[in-house]
C-alpha positions as CSV (number, residue, x, y, z in Angstrom):
1,X,85.8,-23.5,83.7
2,X,82.3,-22.2,83.4
3,X,80.1,-23.2,80.5
4,X,80.6,-20.8,77.7
5,X,76.9,-21.1,76.8
6,X,76.4,-18.8,79.8
7,X,78.7,-16.1,78.3
8,X,76.7,-12.9,77.8
9,X,77.7,-12.8,74.1
10,X,76.3,-16.3,73.5
11,X,73.3,-15.5,75.6
12,X,72.5,-12.4,73.4
13,X,72.5,-14.8,70.3
14,X,70.3,-17.4,72.0
15,X,67.9,-14.7,73.0
16,X,67.7,-13.0,69.7
17,X,66.8,-16.4,68.2
18,X,64.3,-17.1,70.9
19,X,62.4,-13.8,70.2
20,X,61.7,-15.2,66.8
21,X,60.7,-18.6,68.2
22,X,63.8,-20.5,67.4
23,X,66.0,-22.6,69.8
24,X,69.6,-22.8,68.8
25,X,71.7,-25.8,69.3
26,X,75.0,-24.1,70.3
27,X,78.3,-26.1,70.0
28,X,81.3,-24.9,72.0
29,X,84.9,-26.0,71.1
30,X,88.0,-25.7,73.1
31,X,89.9,-24.7,69.8
32,X,89.1,-21.4,67.9
33,X,86.7,-21.5,65.1
34,X,87.9,-17.9,64.2
35,X,88.5,-18.7,60.6
36,X,86.1,-20.3,58.2
37,X,88.7,-23.1,57.6
38,X,88.9,-23.8,61.3
39,X,85.1,-23.7,61.7
40,X,84.7,-26.3,58.8
41,X,87.3,-28.6,60.2
42,X,85.8,-28.3,63.8
43,X,82.3,-29.2,62.6
44,X,83.2,-31.6,59.7
45,X,81.5,-29.4,57.1
46,X,82.4,-28.1,53.8
47,X,84.1,-24.7,53.8
48,X,81.1,-23.4,51.8
49,X,78.7,-24.3,54.7
50,X,80.4,-21.8,57.0
51,X,78.8,-18.4,57.4
52,X,81.2,-15.6,57.6
53,X,79.7,-12.6,59.2
54,X,81.6,-9.7,57.6
55,X,81.0,-6.1,58.7
56,X,81.3,-3.3,56.2
57,X,80.6,0.4,56.6
58,X,79.0,2.8,54.3
59,X,80.0,6.5,54.8
60,X,76.7,8.6,54.5
61,X,76.6,12.1,53.0
62,X,76.6,13.6,56.6
63,X,79.7,11.7,57.5
64,X,78.1,9.1,59.8
65,X,78.7,5.4,58.9
66,X,76.0,2.7,58.4
67,X,77.1,-0.7,59.3
68,X,76.2,-3.6,56.9
69,X,76.7,-7.2,57.8
70,X,77.3,-9.7,55.0
71,X,76.5,-13.2,55.6
72,X,79.0,-15.0,53.1
73,X,79.7,-18.5,52.3
74,X,83.1,-19.6,53.7
75,X,84.4,-20.3,50.2
76,X,83.5,-16.9,48.8
77,X,84.9,-13.3,49.0
78,X,82.8,-10.1,49.0
79,X,83.1,-8.0,45.8
80,X,83.0,-4.4,47.1
81,X,81.7,-3.0,43.8
82,X,78.7,-5.6,43.9
83,X,78.1,-4.9,47.5
84,X,78.1,-1.1,46.9
85,X,75.6,-1.7,44.0
86,X,73.3,-4.0,46.0
87,X,73.4,-1.7,49.1
88,X,73.1,1.5,47.0
89,X,76.0,2.9,48.9
90,X,78.8,4.0,46.7
91,X,81.3,4.7,49.4
92,X,81.7,1.4,51.2
93,X,84.5,-0.4,52.9
94,X,85.4,-3.2,55.3
95,X,85.1,-2.2,58.9
96,X,88.1,-2.3,61.2
97,X,88.2,-4.9,64.0
98,X,87.5,-2.0,66.4
99,X,84.5,-0.7,64.3
100,X,83.1,-4.3,63.9
101,X,83.2,-4.7,67.8
102,X,81.7,-1.3,68.4
103,X,78.9,-1.7,65.7
104,X,77.9,-5.3,66.5
105,X,79.0,-5.8,70.0
106,X,81.0,-8.8,69.2
107,X,84.7,-9.6,68.4
108,X,85.9,-10.7,64.9
109,X,85.7,-14.5,64.7
110,X,82.7,-14.7,66.9
111,X,80.4,-12.1,65.1
112,X,77.1,-13.8,64.8
113,X,74.4,-13.2,62.2
114,X,72.0,-12.0,64.9
115,X,72.0,-10.5,68.4
116,X,74.0,-7.4,67.5
117,X,74.1,-4.3,69.8
118,X,71.8,-2.4,67.5
119,X,69.7,-3.1,64.4
120,X,71.9,-3.6,61.3
121,X,71.3,-4.1,57.6
122,X,72.2,-7.7,56.6
123,X,72.9,-9.0,53.2
124,X,73.1,-12.7,52.5
125,X,75.2,-14.6,49.9
126,X,72.9,-16.7,47.9
127,X,75.4,-19.5,47.8
128,X,74.6,-20.4,51.3
129,X,71.2,-21.6,50.0
130,X,73.0,-24.5,48.2
131,X,73.3,-26.3,51.5
132,X,70.7,-27.9,53.8
133,X,72.5,-26.7,56.9
134,X,75.1,-24.0,57.4
135,X,77.1,-23.1,60.4
136,X,77.3,-19.6,62.0
137,X,79.2,-18.1,64.9
138,X,77.4,-17.8,68.2
139,X,79.1,-14.8,69.8
140,X,82.4,-16.2,70.6
141,X,85.3,-17.5,68.4
142,X,84.7,-20.9,70.0
143,X,80.9,-21.2,69.6
144,X,78.9,-22.0,66.5
145,X,75.4,-23.1,65.7
146,X,73.8,-25.0,62.8
147,X,70.9,-23.5,60.9
148,X,69.0,-24.1,57.6
149,X,69.8,-21.1,55.3
150,X,66.1,-20.2,55.0
151,X,66.0,-19.9,58.8
152,X,69.2,-18.0,58.9
153,X,67.6,-15.4,56.4
154,X,64.5,-15.0,58.6
155,X,66.4,-14.8,61.9
156,X,68.8,-12.2,60.6
157,X,66.3,-10.4,58.5
158,X,68.7,-10.5,55.6
159,X,68.2,-9.6,52.0
160,X,69.6,-12.3,49.7
161,X,71.7,-10.7,46.8
162,X,74.8,-11.6,44.8
163,X,77.6,-9.9,46.7
164,X,80.6,-12.1,46.1
165,X,83.4,-12.3,43.5
166,X,82.9,-14.5,40.4
167,X,84.9,-17.6,40.9
168,X,86.9,-18.8,37.9
169,X,86.2,-22.4,36.7
170,X,89.8,-23.4,37.4
171,X,89.2,-22.4,41.1
172,X,86.0,-24.3,41.3
173,X,87.8,-27.4,39.9
174,X,90.6,-27.0,42.3
175,X,88.1,-26.9,45.3
176,X,86.5,-30.1,44.0
177,X,89.8,-31.9,43.7
178,X,90.8,-30.7,47.3
179,X,87.7,-31.8,48.7
180,X,87.9,-35.3,47.0
181,X,91.4,-35.5,48.4
182,X,90.3,-34.6,52.0
183,X,91.9,-31.0,51.9
184,X,90.2,-27.7,51.9
185,X,91.0,-25.3,49.1
186,X,90.5,-21.7,49.2
187,X,89.6,-20.9,45.5
188,X,92.8,-19.5,44.4
189,X,93.0,-16.8,47.0
190,X,92.7,-16.7,50.8
191,X,89.1,-16.3,51.9
192,X,88.3,-13.3,54.0
193,X,88.9,-14.3,57.6
194,X,86.1,-13.4,59.9
195,X,85.3,-16.8,61.1
196,X,82.0,-18.3,61.3
């Protein structure tokens, strides 16, 4: 089997980072890291350290759509009202799998924060900044890379803004208890699955 680091999707991510002077350390897994939970288990990280690259579309006045990629901590969910306010786009929705692929050039579960088929607006969850290192998809559902949050922001040219749902105290305490017990909690509701 060929080394997946040579896959065109992974190479686009590597080349996008190289254009900004960054060399990525890509890790390839035999098992999928399609969901944030799978990625966290694979790399031995907290759920919050996983970067979900979620694609949303804003419908413009002329009927065209503008894609917006949200880089979200694996433990969080995007709040559409907050995203609409931050993006100044009142008509915004989650992209379909087909739209996400067409707009970014990557399949869901492997959508990276960089290397997209065209320039995209990127908004980053400030919760990612709580960690020294976060893990993002590298173009395939089995490929990830570690990156400091500040470098992620620069690489993706992201605006950092509060775009996620408020989490209740009980959910946060449940997460802490689950982590202490070795399990991974989802904060009271299933996280949006888009992988790392």
